C-alpha positions as a LaTeX table, in Angstrom:
\begin{tabular}{lrrr}
\hline
Residue & $x$ (\AA) & $y$ (\AA) & $z$ (\AA) \\
\hline
Unk1 & 0.00 & 0.00 & 0.00 \\
Unk2 & 2.48 & 2.62 & $-1.16$ \\
Unk3 & $-0.06$ & 5.04 & $-2.65$ \\
Unk4 & $-0.55$ & 8.02 & $-0.25$ \\
Unk5 & $-4.25$ & 8.29 & $-1.10$ \\
Unk6 & $-4.81$ & 4.66 & $-0.20$ \\
Unk7 & $-3.04$ & 5.27 & 3.10 \\
Unk8 & $-5.27$ & 8.25 & 3.75 \\
Unk9 & $-8.37$ & 6.15 & 3.00 \\
Unk10 & $-7.14$ & 3.49 & 5.40 \\
Unk11 & $-6.39$ & 6.21 & 7.93 \\
Unk12 & $-9.84$ & 7.76 & 7.91 \\
Unk13 & $-13.06$ & 6.01 & 6.99 \\
Unk14 & $-16.62$ & 6.60 & 8.11 \\
Unk15 & $-16.15$ & 4.76 & 11.40 \\
Unk16 & $-12.46$ & 5.19 & 12.11 \\
Unk17 & $-10.63$ & 8.36 & 13.08 \\
Unk18 & $-6.88$ & 8.76 & 13.26 \\
Unk19 & $-5.29$ & 9.14 & 16.70 \\
Unk20 & $-5.88$ & 12.53 & 18.33 \\
Unk21 & $-2.28$ & 13.64 & 17.72 \\
Unk22 & $-2.65$ & 13.01 & 13.98 \\
Unk23 & $-5.96$ & 14.90 & 13.88 \\
Unk24 & $-4.16$ & 17.92 & 15.26 \\
Unk25 & $-1.22$ & 17.50 & 12.87 \\
Unk26 & $-3.55$ & 17.34 & 9.87 \\
Unk27 & $-5.32$ & 20.50 & 11.00 \\
Unk28 & $-2.06$ & 22.35 & 11.57 \\
Unk29 & $-0.63$ & 21.20 & 8.22 \\
Unk30 & $-3.66$ & 22.75 & 6.53 \\
Unk31 & $-3.26$ & 25.98 & 8.48 \\
Unk32 & $-6.64$ & 25.72 & 10.20 \\
Unk33 & $-7.50$ & 26.74 & 13.73 \\
Unk34 & $-9.73$ & 24.63 & 15.95 \\
Unk35 & $-12.39$ & 27.29 & 15.40 \\
Unk36 & $-12.09$ & 26.82 & 11.61 \\
Unk37 & $-12.63$ & 23.08 & 11.95 \\
Unk38 & $-15.52$ & 23.56 & 14.36 \\
Unk39 & $-17.25$ & 25.96 & 11.97 \\
Unk40 & $-16.79$ & 23.57 & 9.04 \\
Unk41 & $-18.27$ & 20.66 & 11.00 \\
Unk42 & $-20.95$ & 22.63 & 12.84 \\
Unk43 & $-19.74$ & 22.22 & 16.43 \\
Unk44 & $-18.16$ & 24.42 & 19.08 \\
Unk45 & $-14.40$ & 24.93 & 19.16 \\
Unk46 & $-14.17$ & 23.24 & 22.55 \\
Unk47 & $-15.50$ & 20.01 & 20.98 \\
Unk48 & $-12.63$ & 19.98 & 18.47 \\
Unk49 & $-10.16$ & 20.74 & 21.28 \\
Unk50 & $-11.46$ & 17.76 & 23.27 \\
Unk51 & $-11.35$ & 15.47 & 20.24 \\
Unk52 & $-7.75$ & 16.46 & 19.52 \\
Unk53 & $-6.81$ & 15.97 & 23.17 \\
Unk54 & $-8.38$ & 12.51 & 23.18 \\
Unk55 & $-10.77$ & 13.49 & 25.98 \\
Unk56 & $-13.94$ & 12.75 & 24.02 \\
Unk57 & $-15.00$ & 11.25 & 20.71 \\
Unk58 & $-17.47$ & 12.84 & 18.30 \\
Unk59 & $-20.99$ & 11.42 & 18.16 \\
Unk60 & $-22.09$ & 9.62 & 15.00 \\
Unk61 & $-23.21$ & 12.57 & 12.79 \\
Unk62 & $-20.32$ & 14.78 & 13.87 \\
Unk63 & $-17.98$ & 11.81 & 13.55 \\
Unk64 & $-18.95$ & 11.32 & 9.91 \\
Unk65 & $-18.46$ & 15.01 & 9.07 \\
Unk66 & $-15.17$ & 15.10 & 10.99 \\
Unk67 & $-13.92$ & 11.95 & 9.24 \\
Unk68 & $-14.75$ & 13.43 & 5.82 \\
Unk69 & $-12.98$ & 16.65 & 6.77 \\
Unk70 & $-9.90$ & 14.75 & 7.96 \\
Unk71 & $-9.89$ & 12.58 & 4.84 \\
Unk72 & $-9.67$ & 15.70 & 2.67 \\
Unk73 & $-6.83$ & 17.03 & 4.81 \\
Unk74 & $-5.02$ & 13.68 & 4.58 \\
Unk75 & $-5.34$ & 13.76 & 0.79 \\
Unk76 & $-3.95$ & 17.30 & 0.69 \\
Unk77 & $-1.16$ & 16.51 & 3.17 \\
Unk78 & $-0.10$ & 12.90 & 2.52 \\
Unk79 & 3.18 & 13.37 & 4.42 \\
Unk80 & 1.18 & 13.69 & 7.65 \\
Unk81 & $-0.82$ & 10.57 & 6.77 \\
Unk82 & 2.44 & 8.67 & 6.15 \\
Unk83 & 3.58 & 9.37 & 9.70 \\
Unk84 & 0.65 & 7.42 & 11.15 \\
Unk85 & 1.72 & 4.21 & 12.88 \\
Unk86 & 0.00 & 0.94 & 11.98 \\
Unk87 & $-2.63$ & 1.07 & 14.72 \\
Unk88 & $-5.05$ & 3.51 & 16.29 \\
\hline
\end{tabular}
């Protein structure tokens, strides 16, 4: 699986999110603030902060939107996706 887009698909699907540290790295690589992500998903900034800190997980509808958002970031920033270890 050497194709970066395949790695990003494996990294983020509808039911799986990357580890919190990688979520933050993807956001930072894209130059977004937590507030930017929150606005795009339709949640409060504190929710994104908690997700990135690993304190909470998004509920189903937010999880799907967040996963789609992260997938796009992983496609735009494959180097961050490549840094992801084999597990969650």
